[in-house]
C-alpha positions as CSV (number, residue, x, y, z in Angstrom):
1,M,-36.2,221.9,83.8
2,P,-35.3,221.1,80.1
3,F,-31.6,221.7,79.3
4,L,-31.7,223.9,76.2
5,L,-28.3,224.6,74.3
6,P,-27.7,226.2,71.0
7,I,-25.0,224.3,68.9
8,D,-24.8,225.5,65.4
9,I,-26.6,227.4,62.6
10,I,-27.8,225.5,59.8
11,L,-28.2,227.6,56.6
12,G,-31.1,225.7,54.7
13,G,-32.4,227.7,51.4
14,K,-33.6,231.2,53.2
15,E,-33.9,230.0,56.4
16,A,-31.4,229.7,59.5
17,Y,-31.9,227.0,62.1
18,V,-30.9,226.7,65.3
19,V,-29.8,223.2,66.8
20,I,-31.3,222.8,69.4
21,T,-31.2,220.0,72.1
22,L,-33.8,219.4,75.1
23,K,-33.9,216.6,78.0
24,G,-37.0,214.7,79.0
25,I,-37.2,211.2,80.4
26,G,-36.3,208.2,78.3
27,V,-39.3,205.9,79.2
28,S,-39.3,203.5,76.2
29,K,-35.8,202.5,74.2
30,G,-35.1,203.4,70.7
31,I,-33.7,206.2,68.9
32,G,-36.8,208.1,66.7
33,L,-35.6,210.4,64.0
34,G,-38.2,212.1,61.5
35,K,-40.6,214.9,61.0
36,T,-42.7,216.3,63.8
37,F,-46.5,215.9,64.3
38,I,-47.9,218.3,67.0
39,I,-50.8,216.8,68.5
40,K,-53.0,219.9,69.9
41,Q,-55.9,218.3,72.4
42,K,-59.1,219.7,72.6
43,K,-60.1,220.3,76.0
44,A,-63.9,220.3,77.0
45,E,-64.8,223.5,78.3
46,V,-66.3,222.6,81.9
47,E,-68.4,225.2,84.0
48,K,-70.1,225.0,86.8
49,K,-73.9,225.1,86.5
50,T,-76.6,225.0,88.9
51,I,-79.6,222.5,88.4
52,K,-83.0,222.5,89.4
53,N,-83.3,218.6,88.7
54,Y,-80.6,216.4,90.2
55,K,-82.2,213.0,88.9
56,E,-82.2,214.4,85.2
57,E,-78.4,215.1,85.6
58,I,-77.7,211.6,87.2
59,R,-79.8,210.2,84.2
60,R,-77.2,212.1,82.0
61,L,-73.9,210.6,83.9
62,E,-75.6,207.1,84.0
63,E,-75.7,207.6,79.9
64,A,-72.5,209.0,79.7
65,R,-71.2,205.8,81.7
66,Q,-72.7,203.3,79.4
67,K,-71.6,205.4,76.3
68,A,-67.9,205.1,77.8
69,K,-68.2,201.5,78.6
70,R,-68.7,200.6,75.4
71,Q,-66.2,202.8,73.8
72,L,-63.7,201.1,76.2
73,E,-64.7,197.9,75.1
74,E,-64.1,198.6,71.5
75,L,-60.9,200.3,72.5
76,Q,-59.7,196.8,74.5
77,R,-60.7,194.5,71.4
78,Y,-58.7,196.9,69.4
79,T,-55.5,196.8,71.9
80,Q,-56.0,193.0,72.3
81,K,-55.9,192.5,68.5
82,N,-53.3,195.2,67.1
83,I,-50.6,195.4,71.0
84,G,-51.5,192.3,73.2
85,E,-53.7,190.7,75.6
86,D,-51.8,191.9,78.4
87,E,-51.8,195.4,77.5
88,S,-55.1,195.4,76.6
89,L,-56.4,194.8,80.2
90,I,-55.6,198.7,80.8
91,F,-58.8,199.3,79.4
92,E,-60.6,196.4,81.9
93,V,-59.1,198.5,84.3
94,H,-60.9,202.0,83.2
95,Q,-64.2,199.9,82.6
96,M,-63.8,198.5,86.0
97,M,-63.1,202.1,87.1
98,L,-66.4,202.7,85.4
99,Q,-68.1,200.4,87.5
100,D,-66.2,201.3,90.8
101,E,-69.6,202.6,92.9
102,D,-67.1,204.4,95.2
103,F,-65.9,206.9,92.2
104,I,-69.2,207.1,89.9
105,G,-70.9,207.5,93.3
106,R,-68.7,210.7,94.3
107,M,-70.0,212.1,91.2
108,K,-73.4,211.4,92.1
109,Q,-73.3,212.7,95.7
110,F,-72.1,216.1,94.1
111,I,-74.7,216.4,91.9
112,Q,-77.4,215.8,94.3
113,D,-75.6,217.3,97.6
114,E,-74.4,220.8,95.6
115,S,-77.1,220.9,93.1
116,I,-74.1,221.0,89.9
117,N,-74.3,219.7,86.6
118,A,-72.8,216.3,85.8
119,E,-69.5,217.1,83.8
120,Y,-68.5,219.9,86.4
121,A,-69.3,216.7,89.4
122,V,-66.7,214.5,87.1
123,K,-64.1,217.3,87.2
124,R,-64.8,217.9,91.2
125,T,-64.5,214.2,91.6
126,Q,-61.7,214.0,89.3
127,N,-59.4,216.6,91.3
128,E,-60.1,215.1,94.7
129,Y,-58.8,211.7,93.5
130,V,-55.7,213.4,91.9
131,K,-55.0,215.7,94.9
132,I,-55.2,212.4,96.8
133,F,-52.9,209.9,94.3
134,S,-50.4,212.8,93.5
135,Q,-49.3,213.2,97.4
136,V,-48.0,210.0,97.1
137,E,-44.5,209.4,96.8
138,D,-44.3,206.0,95.4
139,P,-43.9,206.6,91.5
140,Y,-45.9,203.6,90.7
141,I,-49.3,204.9,92.6
142,K,-48.6,208.6,91.8
143,E,-49.0,207.9,88.1
144,R,-52.4,206.2,88.6
145,V,-53.6,209.6,88.1
146,A,-52.9,209.4,84.5
147,D,-56.0,206.6,84.4
148,I,-58.2,209.0,86.4
149,Q,-57.4,211.6,83.9
150,D,-58.1,209.5,81.4
151,I,-61.7,208.0,81.9
152,S,-62.8,211.1,83.4
153,K,-61.9,213.1,80.3
154,R,-63.7,210.5,78.5
155,L,-66.8,211.0,80.8
156,I,-66.6,214.8,80.1
157,N,-66.4,214.5,76.4
158,I,-69.3,212.6,76.1
159,L,-71.6,215.0,78.2
160,T,-69.9,217.8,76.6
161,D,-70.1,216.4,73.1
162,T,-66.6,217.1,72.3
163,M,-65.1,215.4,69.3
164,E,-61.5,214.0,69.8
165,Q,-58.9,213.7,66.8
166,S,-58.1,210.3,66.1
167,L,-54.3,209.3,66.4
168,S,-54.9,206.0,64.5
169,E,-55.8,208.2,61.1
170,I,-52.0,209.6,61.3
171,K,-51.2,208.5,57.2
172,E,-47.7,209.5,57.2
173,S,-44.2,208.4,59.2
174,V,-43.6,211.1,61.9
175,I,-42.8,211.7,65.6
176,I,-45.5,213.2,67.9
177,V,-45.2,215.9,70.2
178,A,-47.7,216.7,72.6
179,Q,-48.2,218.1,76.1
180,D,-49.3,214.9,76.8
181,L,-51.0,211.8,75.7
182,S,-53.6,209.2,77.8
183,P,-53.2,205.7,77.2
184,S,-56.2,205.6,75.4
185,E,-54.5,207.6,72.8
186,T,-51.4,205.6,72.9
187,A,-53.0,202.5,72.3
188,Q,-54.8,204.2,68.7
189,L,-51.3,204.9,67.6
190,N,-50.3,203.8,64.3
191,R,-47.1,201.7,64.7
192,E,-46.4,201.7,61.1
193,K,-46.8,205.4,60.6
194,V,-45.6,206.3,64.4
195,L,-41.7,206.6,64.6
196,G,-42.0,208.0,68.4
197,F,-43.7,210.4,70.5
198,I,-42.5,213.1,73.3
199,T,-44.4,214.9,75.7
200,E,-44.1,217.9,78.1
201,D,-45.6,215.6,80.5
202,G,-45.9,212.4,82.1
203,A,-44.0,210.0,83.8
204,E,-41.8,206.3,83.9
205,T,-44.2,204.6,85.3
206,S,-47.7,205.7,83.6
207,H,-49.9,203.3,81.4
208,T,-48.7,205.5,78.8
209,A,-45.3,204.9,79.0
210,I,-45.6,201.1,79.4
211,L,-47.8,201.2,76.4
212,A,-45.4,202.7,74.4
213,R,-42.5,200.1,75.8
214,T,-44.9,197.1,74.8
215,M,-45.5,198.9,71.4
216,D,-42.0,199.3,71.0
217,I,-42.3,202.8,70.1
218,P,-39.4,205.1,71.3
219,A,-40.7,207.7,73.5
220,V,-39.6,210.5,75.9
221,V,-42.1,212.4,78.4
222,G,-41.2,215.3,81.0
223,A,-39.7,217.3,78.2
224,Q,-41.1,220.9,79.7
225,N,-41.4,223.5,76.8
226,I,-40.6,221.6,73.5
227,L,-43.7,222.9,72.1
228,N,-42.5,226.2,72.3
229,H,-39.2,225.2,70.4
230,I,-41.1,223.6,67.0
231,K,-43.6,223.6,64.4
232,N,-45.0,220.9,61.9
233,G,-42.9,219.1,60.1
234,D,-39.7,220.4,61.9
235,T,-36.9,217.4,62.0
236,I,-36.1,215.9,65.3
237,I,-34.0,213.1,66.7
238,F,-34.6,211.7,70.3
239,D,-33.1,208.9,72.4
240,G,-35.9,207.0,74.2
241,T,-33.5,205.3,76.8
242,E,-31.7,208.2,77.9
243,G,-34.3,211.5,77.3
244,N,-31.9,213.4,74.7
245,I,-33.5,215.5,72.4
246,V,-32.1,217.2,69.1
247,I,-34.3,219.4,67.1
248,H,-32.7,220.6,63.5
249,P,-30.0,218.0,63.8
250,D,-27.4,218.5,61.0
251,D,-26.1,215.2,58.6
252,K,-23.2,214.5,61.0
253,T,-25.7,214.2,64.1
254,K,-28.2,212.3,61.8
255,A,-25.6,209.9,61.2
256,Q,-24.3,209.3,64.3
257,W,-28.1,208.7,66.0
258,I,-28.5,206.1,63.2
259,E,-25.6,204.4,64.4
260,K,-26.8,204.2,68.1
261,Q,-30.1,203.0,66.6
262,K,-28.6,200.3,65.0
263,K,-26.5,199.4,68.3
264,H,-29.9,199.9,70.5
265,R,-31.8,196.8,68.5
266,M,-29.0,194.8,68.6
267,R,-29.2,195.5,72.3
268,V,-32.9,194.7,72.3
269,E,-32.2,191.5,70.7
270,S,-29.1,190.6,73.4
271,L,-31.6,191.2,76.3
272,D,-34.8,188.9,74.8
273,Q,-32.5,185.7,74.6
274,L,-31.7,186.1,78.0
275,K,-35.2,185.4,78.9
276,G,-35.7,181.7,80.4
277,T,-32.0,181.8,81.5
278,K,-31.1,181.6,85.1
279,S,-29.3,184.4,87.1
280,I,-26.3,183.0,87.6
281,T,-22.8,184.9,88.0
282,K,-19.8,183.7,86.0
283,D,-18.7,181.8,89.3
284,G,-21.9,180.0,90.0
285,V,-24.1,182.1,92.4
286,E,-27.5,182.1,91.6
287,I,-29.7,185.4,92.4
288,K,-33.2,185.4,92.3
289,I,-34.8,188.2,90.4
290,N,-38.3,189.3,91.0
291,A,-40.5,191.6,90.1
292,N,-42.4,194.6,91.8
293,I,-45.5,195.4,91.7
294,G,-48.7,197.8,92.3
295,T,-51.8,195.7,91.1
296,P,-52.9,192.5,90.1
297,K,-52.8,193.6,86.3
298,D,-49.5,194.2,86.7
299,V,-48.5,189.9,87.0
300,E,-49.1,190.4,83.1
301,I,-46.2,192.5,82.6
302,A,-43.8,190.8,85.1
303,L,-44.5,187.2,83.9
304,K,-43.5,189.0,79.9
305,N,-40.1,189.9,81.7
306,D,-39.4,186.9,82.9
307,A,-39.6,187.5,86.4
308,Q,-39.2,184.6,89.1
309,G,-41.6,185.8,91.4
310,I,-43.2,188.9,93.0
311,G,-40.6,190.5,95.5
312,L,-43.0,193.1,96.7
313,F,-46.9,193.6,95.8
314,R,-47.8,197.1,97.4
315,S,-51.0,196.4,98.7
316,E,-51.8,200.1,99.7
317,F,-53.1,201.0,96.3
318,L,-55.9,198.6,97.0
319,Y,-56.8,201.5,99.5
320,M,-55.9,204.3,97.7
321,N,-58.3,204.7,94.9
322,K,-61.1,204.1,97.0
323,S,-63.7,206.7,99.2
324,K,-63.6,203.8,101.8
325,I,-61.8,201.0,103.1
326,P,-61.6,198.0,100.5
327,S,-63.5,195.2,102.0
328,E,-62.2,191.6,103.0
329,E,-63.5,189.8,99.8
330,E,-62.3,193.1,97.7
331,Q,-59.0,192.3,99.4
332,F,-59.1,188.5,99.0
333,K,-60.0,188.7,95.1
334,A,-57.0,190.7,94.5
335,Y,-54.4,188.5,96.6
336,K,-56.1,185.3,94.6
337,A,-55.6,186.5,91.3
338,V,-52.2,187.5,91.8
339,L,-51.5,184.1,93.3
340,E,-53.0,181.9,90.9
341,E,-51.4,183.8,87.5
342,M,-48.1,183.7,89.3
343,Q,-48.6,179.6,89.5
344,N,-46.6,179.0,93.1
345,K,-44.0,181.2,92.1
346,P,-43.2,183.1,95.0
347,V,-45.5,186.1,95.6
348,I,-44.6,188.5,98.5
349,I,-47.3,191.1,99.9
350,R,-46.5,193.5,102.0
351,T,-49.3,194.8,104.1
352,L,-50.4,198.5,104.2
353,D,-48.2,200.9,103.9
354,I,-49.8,204.2,104.3
355,G,-49.1,207.5,106.2
356,G,-45.9,209.9,105.5
357,D,-46.7,210.8,101.8
358,K,-49.2,208.4,101.6
359,E,-52.9,210.1,102.5
360,I,-56.1,208.2,102.6
361,P,-58.7,210.6,103.6
362,Y,-61.4,208.3,105.0
363,L,-58.7,206.7,107.3
364,Q,-58.9,210.4,108.9
365,I,-55.0,210.6,110.1
366,S,-54.6,213.6,111.3
367,K,-51.5,216.0,110.2
368,E,-48.4,215.7,111.5
369,L,-45.3,218.2,111.4
370,N,-42.9,215.2,110.2
371,P,-45.2,212.4,108.8
372,F,-42.3,210.0,107.9
373,L,-41.5,210.1,111.3
374,G,-44.7,209.8,112.7
375,Y,-48.0,207.3,112.3
376,R,-47.3,205.1,109.2
377,A,-47.1,201.7,107.9
378,I,-47.0,198.5,110.5
379,R,-47.7,201.8,113.2
380,I,-51.3,202.2,112.0
381,S,-51.9,198.6,111.3
382,L,-51.1,197.4,114.8
383,N,-53.0,200.6,116.3
384,Q,-56.2,199.9,113.9
385,V,-56.6,195.9,114.9
386,D,-59.8,195.9,113.0
387,L,-58.2,197.3,109.8
388,F,-55.2,195.1,110.2
389,K,-56.8,192.1,110.8
390,T,-59.1,192.4,107.7
391,Q,-56.1,192.6,105.3
392,L,-54.7,189.5,107.1
393,R,-57.9,187.4,106.9
394,A,-57.9,188.2,103.2
395,L,-54.2,187.2,103.0
396,L,-54.3,184.1,104.6
397,R,-57.5,183.2,102.7
398,A,-56.0,183.7,99.5
399,S,-52.8,181.8,100.5
400,I,-54.3,178.4,99.3
401,Y,-54.2,179.4,95.8
402,G,-50.2,180.1,95.5
403,N,-47.0,180.5,97.5
404,L,-47.7,183.5,99.5
405,G,-45.3,185.6,102.0
406,I,-46.7,188.2,104.3
407,M,-44.1,191.2,105.0
408,F,-44.3,194.1,107.5
409,P,-43.2,197.6,106.5
410,M,-41.7,200.2,108.3
411,I,-40.3,198.2,111.8
412,S,-38.2,199.2,114.0
413,T,-38.4,197.4,117.2
414,L,-38.8,193.6,118.0
415,Q,-42.2,194.6,119.7
416,E,-43.7,195.2,116.7
417,V,-42.9,191.9,115.4
418,H,-44.1,190.1,117.9
419,Q,-47.5,192.2,117.5
420,A,-48.2,191.5,114.4
421,K,-47.0,187.9,114.3
422,R,-49.9,187.7,117.2
423,M,-52.4,188.9,115.4
424,I,-52.1,186.5,112.8
425,E,-52.3,183.8,115.2
426,E,-55.6,185.5,116.5
427,V,-56.6,185.3,112.9
428,K,-55.5,182.0,112.0
429,K,-57.7,180.5,115.1
430,D,-60.9,182.5,113.8
431,L,-60.2,180.8,110.5
432,I,-59.9,177.2,111.6
433,N,-62.9,178.0,114.1
434,Q,-64.9,179.0,111.1
435,K,-63.6,176.4,109.0
436,I,-61.9,178.4,106.3
437,P,-59.2,176.8,104.9
438,F,-55.3,178.6,104.7
439,R,-51.9,177.9,104.2
440,S,-50.0,176.6,107.6
441,N,-46.1,177.3,106.0
442,I,-47.0,181.1,105.1
443,E,-43.4,182.7,105.3
444,I,-43.5,185.9,107.4
445,G,-40.8,188.6,106.8
446,V,-40.2,192.0,107.8
447,M,-38.5,195.3,105.3
448,I,-35.3,196.4,106.6
449,E,-36.0,200.7,105.9
450,T,-35.0,202.1,109.2
451,P,-31.3,202.1,110.3
452,A,-33.1,200.9,113.7
453,A,-34.1,197.4,112.0
454,A,-30.8,197.0,110.4
455,L,-29.0,197.6,113.6
456,I,-31.0,194.8,115.3
457,S,-31.3,192.8,111.9
458,D,-29.7,190.1,114.2
459,Q,-32.2,189.6,116.4
460,L,-35.3,190.6,113.9
461,A,-33.7,187.4,112.1
462,K,-34.5,185.2,115.0
463,E,-38.2,185.9,114.3
464,V,-39.0,185.7,110.8
465,D,-38.2,183.8,107.5
466,F,-36.9,186.4,105.1
467,F,-35.6,190.2,105.3
468,S,-36.4,192.5,102.3
469,I,-34.5,195.7,102.8
470,G,-36.4,198.9,101.5
471,T,-33.2,201.3,99.9
472,N,-35.7,204.3,99.5
473,D,-36.2,204.8,102.9
474,L,-33.5,202.8,104.4
475,T,-31.1,205.7,102.6
476,Q,-33.7,208.8,103.5
477,Y,-33.7,207.7,107.4
478,T,-29.8,207.0,107.3
479,I,-28.7,210.4,105.4
480,A,-31.2,212.4,107.5
481,V,-32.2,213.7,104.3
482,D,-35.9,214.1,102.5
483,R,-35.4,213.0,99.2
484,M,-38.4,215.3,97.9
485,N,-37.3,218.4,99.2
486,R,-34.8,220.1,96.3
487,Q,-32.8,221.9,98.6
488,V,-31.1,218.8,100.0
489,A,-31.9,215.8,97.5
490,Y,-28.4,216.4,96.4
491,L,-27.3,214.6,99.4
492,Y,-29.6,211.5,99.2
493,N,-27.0,208.7,98.0
494,T,-27.8,205.0,98.5
495,R,-23.8,204.6,97.8
496,H,-23.1,206.7,100.9
497,P,-20.9,204.4,103.2
498,A,-23.2,204.3,105.9
499,V,-26.2,203.0,103.9
500,L,-24.0,200.4,102.5
501,K,-22.3,199.1,105.9
502,L,-25.8,198.8,107.1
503,I,-26.9,196.9,104.0
504,E,-24.4,194.3,104.4
505,M,-24.5,194.0,108.4
506,T,-28.3,193.2,107.5
507,I,-27.2,190.5,105.3
508,K,-24.7,189.0,107.2
509,N,-26.9,188.5,109.9
510,G,-29.8,187.3,107.8
511,H,-27.4,184.4,106.9
512,K,-26.2,184.0,110.0
513,E,-29.7,182.8,110.9
514,N,-30.3,180.8,107.5
515,I,-32.9,183.4,106.2
516,G,-33.4,184.8,102.6
517,V,-32.4,188.3,101.9
518,G,-33.7,190.9,99.3
519,I,-33.5,194.1,98.0
520,C,-36.5,195.7,96.9
521,G,-35.6,199.6,96.8
522,E,-34.7,201.3,93.2
523,A,-31.1,200.7,94.2
524,A,-31.9,196.9,92.9
525,A,-31.5,198.0,89.3
526,D,-28.5,200.2,89.5
527,P,-25.7,198.2,87.5
528,D,-23.0,199.0,89.8
529,L,-24.7,198.5,92.9
530,V,-26.3,195.2,91.7
531,E,-22.5,194.0,91.8
532,I,-21.8,195.4,95.3
533,F,-24.7,193.8,96.5
534,V,-24.2,190.5,95.0
535,T,-20.8,190.5,96.3
536,M,-22.1,191.1,99.8
537,G,-24.2,188.2,99.1
538,I,-27.6,189.1,98.5
539,D,-30.5,186.6,97.5
540,E,-32.4,188.1,95.7
541,L,-33.2,191.5,93.8
542,S,-36.9,192.6,93.1
543,V,-36.8,195.4,90.3
544,T,-39.6,197.2,88.0
545,P,-40.6,194.6,85.5
546,G,-38.9,196.4,82.8
547,A,-35.5,196.1,84.9
548,I,-35.4,192.6,84.8
549,L,-33.5,191.5,81.8
550,E,-31.0,194.0,82.1
551,V,-30.3,192.9,86.0
552,R,-29.8,189.5,85.2
553,Q,-27.4,190.6,82.7
554,V,-25.3,192.1,84.8
555,V,-25.6,188.9,87.0
556,Q,-24.6,186.7,84.2
557,G,-21.5,189.2,83.7
558,M,-20.1,189.4,87.0
559,S,-18.1,187.4,89.3
560,T,-18.3,187.7,92.9
561,Q,-14.8,187.2,93.2
562,K,-14.4,190.8,92.5
563,V,-13.1,192.8,95.4
564,K,-15.2,195.8,96.3
565,K,-14.4,198.8,98.2
566,W,-16.4,201.9,99.1
567,G,-15.4,204.8,100.6
568,G,-16.4,208.8,101.1
569,D,-19.9,209.4,99.3
570,T,-19.6,206.6,96.3
571,C,-18.4,203.0,96.0
572,T,-16.0,201.8,93.2
573,T,-14.8,198.6,92.0
574,K,-11.4,197.5,92.4
């Protein structure tokens, strides 16, 4: 819920304004100050209709698909010219969705099987995909919902002949406020006139947020109910870093925020200067800072932020936007694309990590009382051998195109590691027999995300080439707290001494066997914890691309000689 606090009363002429502060999620840094321009998105009315000729409806859908493709090609060219090559790829992904026969095929299936109109079939398909993606805890994958909604909305608008408001035609300097903005709408914002935007919906990992950061437009999302407190032309100030919003600010408040704006610009310039430098502490300890990604297209953003490698490629995304298991060839092409673009920099690809909160209906995994403690991740892979071997074949085939590392998730026993390694050897033999090349020196690693794995990390270290500590799940399992449960979420704390002790134990045990140890959970970007981890002896931190330079700055500004102490429920620096 937003935080509303009347601060003061400003008398301006005949009107009295109540100064109100709201709280949202800052997704693109910078200070926005100006007059509001409210966007009221027009929603096409979609009614369910029974049709007699399903072939005619499929023809309408195909025509809409072709028109949408032309629109997206034009939008991609516009984005490439006005924003950048990397950002234009978002709309290449949208075009790929239009070509995805699973996605479009589902719409056609609804039309034919249920004799419904094309626009309603699009809506049904959108709802089905959104439901699947929304149940995923991983924020990156969860926020791909916006892309599904964007392309579905485009198809429905074409089918219903609904015109959209063009945001590129805004002629005065304004701050846009809306229920939500799609990636398509965001890309068309006039950077010369749009001082920033605020939406009631949205999240930090959406393509809309990514575009805002690239376009250097300050932005806040998740500002619930803001539209109830403003009208067109109201003066507003907001902070795209912290998510703070002030409506009807007085002159003193304006002056304070303008000063904050100047400091932010200086900080951005300072971080940009770190590109090309090494992440070395003051006393000479070098830490690798890599990127976490979810799709091949994310490599562009990782490289733009000067990632030294990919510390975590979540391969499950390749499975989650499908109506059937992706083929070996599909997976091979995706892995190959990432490895080639990284140009021999290390790329760690995590094998399929589904189950728990990540549902894939076509795998028909039965419902469980405690899915996080049940049939998930490596447990599924080892049980569904054909599924696992198909992925391993694709990974091994792609290995010749770069510096690949394969990582197994959710390990809790030595037997799981032995079994997974045996399957890799079996796949290698098959490839040799078929005269299909692969790299022989691929590093194999495991995720340490269960207390069991941390406690036997001395034994696991003898079996693998690297560890990657997943602090999100490790924290959840160690403290026995479901972080998605609001009633107990306050207990979720990576600074808990039990979690920190397990991390330190894992690092020490890894180093005893001379293997590298990294951290790929959200805690890897926490400035205070970065210092703790580096002092513990961590070798690598893998974070979201946008956090790379900030983490580098923390590393470069610290010394491992500082004594670290933790106790109670927090960690402190002495």
